[in-house]
C-alpha positions as CSV (number, residue, x, y, z in Angstrom):
1,M,11.7,2.2,0.1
2,D,8.4,3.4,1.5
3,K,4.7,3.0,0.8
4,T,4.7,6.1,-1.5
5,F,7.4,4.7,-3.8
6,I,5.6,1.3,-3.9
7,S,2.2,2.9,-4.6
8,E,3.7,5.0,-7.4
9,R,5.3,2.1,-9.1
10,F,2.1,0.1,-9.0
11,Q,0.3,3.0,-10.7
12,E,2.9,3.0,-13.4
13,L,2.4,-0.7,-13.9
14,Q,-1.4,-0.2,-14.2
15,D,-0.7,2.4,-17.0
16,E,1.7,0.1,-18.8
17,I,-0.6,-3.0,-18.7
18,C,-3.7,-1.1,-19.9
19,S,-1.7,0.4,-22.8
20,T,-0.3,-2.9,-23.8
21,L,-3.6,-4.7,-23.7
22,Q,-5.3,-2.1,-25.8
23,E,-2.7,-2.3,-28.4
24,A,-2.7,-6.1,-28.4
25,D,-6.5,-6.4,-28.6
26,G,-6.9,-3.7,-31.2
27,K,-10.3,-2.6,-30.3
28,L,-10.4,-2.6,-26.5
29,I,-10.6,0.8,-24.7
30,F,-10.4,1.1,-20.9
31,K,-12.6,3.7,-19.2
32,E,-11.3,5.0,-15.9
33,D,-13.3,5.5,-12.7
34,L,-11.6,7.4,-10.0
35,W,-13.0,6.7,-6.5
36,E,-12.4,7.6,-2.9
37,R,-12.8,5.4,0.1
38,P,-14.8,7.2,2.8
39,N,-12.5,5.9,5.5
40,G,-9.3,6.8,3.7
41,G,-7.6,6.5,0.3
42,G,-9.1,5.4,-3.0
43,G,-8.2,4.1,-6.4
44,K,-8.4,4.0,-10.2
45,T,-10.7,1.3,-11.6
46,R,-10.3,0.7,-15.4
47,I,-12.9,-1.4,-17.1
48,G,-12.7,-2.5,-20.8
49,K,-15.6,-4.0,-22.7
50,E,-16.4,-5.3,-26.1
51,G,-12.8,-5.6,-27.4
52,S,-11.7,-7.8,-30.3
53,V,-10.5,-10.5,-27.8
54,I,-11.5,-9.3,-24.4
55,E,-15.2,-9.3,-23.7
56,K,-14.8,-7.7,-20.2
57,G,-11.7,-6.9,-18.2
58,G,-10.6,-4.8,-15.3
59,V,-7.2,-3.4,-14.4
60,N,-7.5,-1.8,-11.0
61,F,-5.2,0.2,-8.7
62,S,-6.0,1.0,-5.1
63,A,-4.2,2.6,-2.2
64,V,-6.4,2.7,1.0
65,H,-5.6,3.4,4.6
66,G,-7.2,4.0,8.0
67,K,-8.1,2.1,11.1
68,T,-7.9,-1.6,10.6
69,P,-11.3,-3.2,10.8
70,E,-11.9,-5.6,13.7
71,K,-12.7,-8.4,11.2
72,I,-9.3,-8.1,9.6
73,L,-7.4,-7.9,13.0
74,K,-9.1,-11.2,14.1
75,A,-8.8,-13.0,10.7
76,L,-5.1,-12.1,10.3
77,K,-4.3,-12.3,14.1
78,L,-2.9,-8.8,14.2
79,E,-2.5,-6.2,17.0
80,E,-4.6,-3.1,16.7
81,A,-2.9,-0.4,14.5
82,D,-3.7,1.6,11.4
83,F,-3.2,0.1,8.0
84,F,-2.1,1.0,4.5
85,A,-2.7,-1.3,1.5
86,T,-1.9,-0.8,-2.1
87,G,-2.0,-3.0,-5.1
88,V,-2.9,-3.8,-8.7
89,S,-5.5,-6.4,-9.6
90,I,-6.5,-7.7,-13.0
91,V,-9.1,-10.1,-14.3
92,L,-9.8,-10.6,-18.1
93,H,-12.7,-12.5,-19.6
94,P,-12.3,-13.2,-23.3
95,F,-14.9,-13.8,-26.0
96,N,-13.3,-16.9,-27.5
97,P,-13.6,-20.0,-25.4
98,F,-10.1,-21.1,-26.4
99,V,-8.6,-17.9,-24.9
100,P,-8.2,-18.4,-21.1
101,I,-9.4,-16.2,-18.2
102,I,-6.5,-14.7,-16.4
103,H,-6.1,-13.1,-13.0
104,M,-3.2,-11.3,-11.5
105,N,-2.8,-9.4,-8.2
106,I,0.2,-7.8,-6.6
107,R,-0.2,-6.0,-3.3
108,Y,1.6,-4.4,-0.4
109,F,0.3,-4.1,3.2
110,E,1.7,-2.3,6.2
111,M,0.6,-1.2,9.6
112,S,1.6,1.8,11.8
113,N,3.3,-0.6,14.2
114,G,5.9,-1.7,11.6
115,T,4.2,-4.9,10.4
116,Y,4.4,-5.3,6.6
117,W,4.2,-7.8,3.9
118,F,3.8,-8.4,0.1
119,G,1.4,-10.7,-1.6
120,G,0.0,-11.7,-5.0
121,G,0.4,-14.0,-7.9
122,I,-0.8,-14.9,-11.3
123,D,-3.2,-17.8,-12.2
124,L,-4.8,-19.0,-15.4
125,T,-8.3,-20.4,-15.9
126,P,-8.7,-21.9,-19.3
127,H,-12.2,-23.0,-20.4
128,Y,-10.4,-25.6,-22.5
129,I,-7.0,-26.7,-21.2
130,I,-4.4,-26.5,-24.1
131,E,-1.4,-28.4,-22.8
132,K,1.3,-26.4,-24.7
133,D,-0.2,-23.2,-23.4
134,A,-0.2,-24.5,-19.8
135,V,3.5,-25.5,-20.2
136,F,4.4,-22.0,-21.6
137,F,2.5,-20.3,-18.8
138,H,4.2,-22.2,-16.0
139,A,7.6,-21.9,-17.6
140,M,7.3,-18.1,-17.7
141,L,6.3,-18.1,-14.0
142,K,9.1,-20.3,-13.0
143,R,11.6,-18.0,-14.8
144,V,10.5,-14.9,-12.9
145,C,10.5,-16.9,-9.6
146,D,14.0,-18.4,-10.2
147,E,15.4,-14.9,-10.9
148,A,14.6,-14.1,-7.3
149,D,15.0,-17.5,-5.5
150,N,15.0,-21.0,-6.7
151,S,12.7,-22.1,-3.9
152,F,10.0,-19.7,-4.9
153,Y,8.3,-21.5,-7.8
154,P,7.8,-24.9,-6.3
155,K,6.6,-23.3,-3.0
156,F,4.3,-20.7,-4.7
157,K,3.0,-23.1,-7.3
158,T,1.8,-25.5,-4.5
159,W,0.4,-22.6,-2.7
160,A,-1.7,-21.6,-5.8
161,D,-2.8,-25.2,-6.3
162,D,-4.1,-25.2,-2.7
163,Y,-5.6,-21.7,-2.8
164,F,-7.4,-21.9,-6.1
165,F,-9.2,-25.1,-5.2
166,I,-13.0,-25.2,-5.3
167,K,-13.6,-27.4,-2.3
168,H,-17.3,-28.0,-2.9
169,R,-16.5,-29.1,-6.5
170,N,-13.3,-31.0,-5.6
171,E,-11.6,-29.4,-8.6
172,T,-9.1,-26.5,-9.1
173,R,-10.4,-23.3,-10.6
174,G,-7.9,-23.6,-13.5
175,I,-4.3,-24.7,-14.0
176,G,-3.1,-22.6,-11.1
177,G,0.1,-20.5,-11.3
178,I,1.8,-18.9,-8.4
179,F,0.3,-17.5,-5.2
180,F,2.1,-16.0,-2.2
181,D,1.2,-13.9,0.8
182,R,2.7,-12.3,3.9
183,L,6.2,-12.2,2.4
184,N,8.7,-10.2,4.5
185,E,12.1,-10.7,6.1
186,N,10.7,-13.1,8.6
187,S,9.1,-15.4,6.1
188,T,11.8,-15.3,3.5
189,R,15.6,-14.8,3.2
190,K,14.9,-11.5,1.3
191,N,14.9,-7.9,2.4
192,K,12.1,-5.5,1.6
193,S,13.8,-4.1,-1.5
194,E,14.4,-7.6,-2.9
195,L,10.9,-8.6,-2.2
196,F,9.5,-5.6,-4.0
197,D,11.7,-6.3,-7.0
198,F,10.3,-9.8,-7.1
199,V,6.7,-8.8,-6.8
200,F,7.0,-6.0,-9.3
201,N,8.7,-8.4,-11.8
202,V,5.7,-10.7,-11.4
203,G,3.5,-7.8,-12.4
204,K,5.8,-7.1,-15.4
205,T,5.5,-10.7,-16.6
206,F,1.7,-10.4,-17.0
207,C,1.7,-8.8,-20.4
208,P,4.3,-11.0,-22.1
209,I,2.3,-14.0,-20.9
210,Y,-1.2,-12.9,-21.8
211,V,-0.4,-11.2,-25.1
212,E,1.2,-14.4,-26.3
213,L,-1.8,-16.5,-25.3
214,M,-4.1,-14.0,-27.0
215,K,-2.1,-14.3,-30.2
216,R,-2.1,-18.1,-30.1
217,N,-5.8,-18.5,-29.7
218,R,-7.8,-15.4,-30.6
219,D,-8.6,-16.7,-34.1
220,S,-9.5,-20.3,-33.0
221,S,-12.9,-21.4,-34.5
222,F,-15.7,-22.3,-32.1
223,E,-19.3,-23.4,-32.1
224,D,-22.3,-23.0,-29.8
225,H,-21.4,-25.9,-27.6
226,H,-18.0,-24.4,-26.9
227,K,-19.7,-21.2,-25.8
228,K,-22.0,-23.1,-23.5
229,W,-19.0,-24.8,-21.9
230,Q,-17.3,-21.4,-21.5
231,K,-20.3,-20.1,-19.6
232,L,-20.4,-23.2,-17.3
233,R,-16.7,-22.7,-16.5
234,R,-17.3,-19.0,-15.8
235,G,-19.9,-20.2,-13.3
236,R,-17.2,-22.1,-11.5
237,Y,-15.2,-18.8,-11.5
238,V,-18.1,-17.0,-9.9
239,E,-18.4,-19.7,-7.2
240,F,-14.8,-19.4,-6.2
241,N,-14.7,-15.6,-6.1
242,L,-17.9,-15.2,-4.1
243,V,-17.5,-18.1,-1.8
244,L,-13.8,-18.7,-1.2
245,D,-11.6,-15.8,-2.4
246,K,-9.9,-14.0,0.5
247,G,-9.3,-10.9,-1.6
248,T,-13.0,-10.4,-2.2
249,K,-13.6,-10.7,1.6
250,F,-10.8,-8.3,2.5
251,G,-12.1,-5.7,0.1
252,L,-15.7,-5.9,1.4
253,D,-14.6,-6.1,5.0
254,T,-12.5,-2.9,4.7
255,N,-15.4,-1.0,3.0
256,G,-13.7,-1.0,-0.3
257,R,-15.6,0.0,-3.5
258,T,-18.0,-2.8,-4.2
259,E,-18.1,-2.3,-8.0
260,S,-14.3,-2.4,-8.2
261,I,-14.1,-5.5,-6.0
262,L,-16.7,-7.4,-8.1
263,M,-15.3,-6.4,-11.4
264,S,-13.8,-9.9,-11.5
265,L,-17.1,-11.4,-12.3
266,P,-17.8,-12.4,-16.0
267,P,-20.4,-10.7,-18.1
268,Q,-22.3,-13.9,-18.5
269,A,-22.2,-17.3,-16.7
270,H,-24.3,-20.4,-16.6
271,W,-25.2,-23.3,-14.3
272,D,-26.7,-26.6,-15.5
273,Y,-27.8,-29.1,-12.9
274,D,-25.3,-32.0,-12.6
275,H,-23.7,-31.3,-15.9
276,I,-21.5,-34.2,-17.1
277,P,-19.4,-33.8,-20.2
278,E,-19.5,-36.3,-23.0
279,E,-17.0,-39.2,-22.8
280,N,-13.7,-38.5,-24.6
281,S,-14.7,-34.9,-25.3
282,K,-12.5,-31.8,-25.0
283,E,-14.7,-30.8,-22.1
284,E,-14.1,-34.1,-20.3
285,K,-10.3,-33.9,-21.0
286,S,-10.1,-30.4,-19.5
287,L,-12.1,-31.4,-16.5
288,K,-9.7,-34.3,-15.8
289,L,-6.8,-31.8,-15.7
290,L,-8.4,-29.6,-13.0
291,K,-6.5,-31.1,-10.2
292,K,-3.6,-30.3,-7.9
293,G,0.0,-31.3,-8.3
294,I,0.4,-31.4,-12.0
295,D,4.1,-30.6,-13.0
296,W,3.2,-28.4,-15.9
297,V,6.8,-27.3,-16.6
298,N,7.8,-30.9,-17.3
299,F,4.5,-32.0,-18.7
300,E,4.7,-34.2,-21.8
301,V,2.4,-32.6,-24.4
302,N,0.5,-34.9,-26.6
303,A,1.1,-34.5,-30.3
């Protein structure tokens, strides 16, 4: 299994996800932007706007290579060598405040000195946390993890809780999911082929999860105050992506395509000074659930 095989399978996954999302949405059309990286490689950015459910979304593929930037060598504590990185990255922002934001990324990184690893994950950022949806989401992730290794879900779920934490707000970005990085023979009991199968299956799980969540919530009624809350939560999403996200920093530090890197940002966001939700409101309830360590698989859903 080499980088060409991995890159080709990732491109196939991009095609499959775009096709499935367009069919499920009913109106969404992705427009493709082919780009080249001046220092080596390139990608396919696909952006969809003004769908029936999805207001703005991106499903990106990239495969870049070249001399590893000094910033990356220092940040990752690596010896000097050329690099190759390929992956699929997705962020979807829906119209309806009761449909959640979702993010997925699967990636492969290798260096000319033999160093390699896989990374990625899926996380969900509801504007309003619907408990039964959170249970469904985490159960699906646990299933795909357990098929590879029973230790993966608890480990990667905790990793997501810690990673998608907005330190300056003391709250999680959403309800987490799974997150993993630098997976190879040395960090797991799996060989390269087994790790690829796991990562690819995570990617294949994306559509069954999000299509189901779209179906459940796309027709939910909402009012102006729900949209206002949605824009405030989108503001938190922006804060995380621009201040804390390592993927954003890696893309910019490797001279990636800025438009593709920042496609994760919502079409509209809002900030209110010291906004405090009304007591016992849906907004307050959701805010109280934005914390680490919730066992969503075994969560007792209120009637």
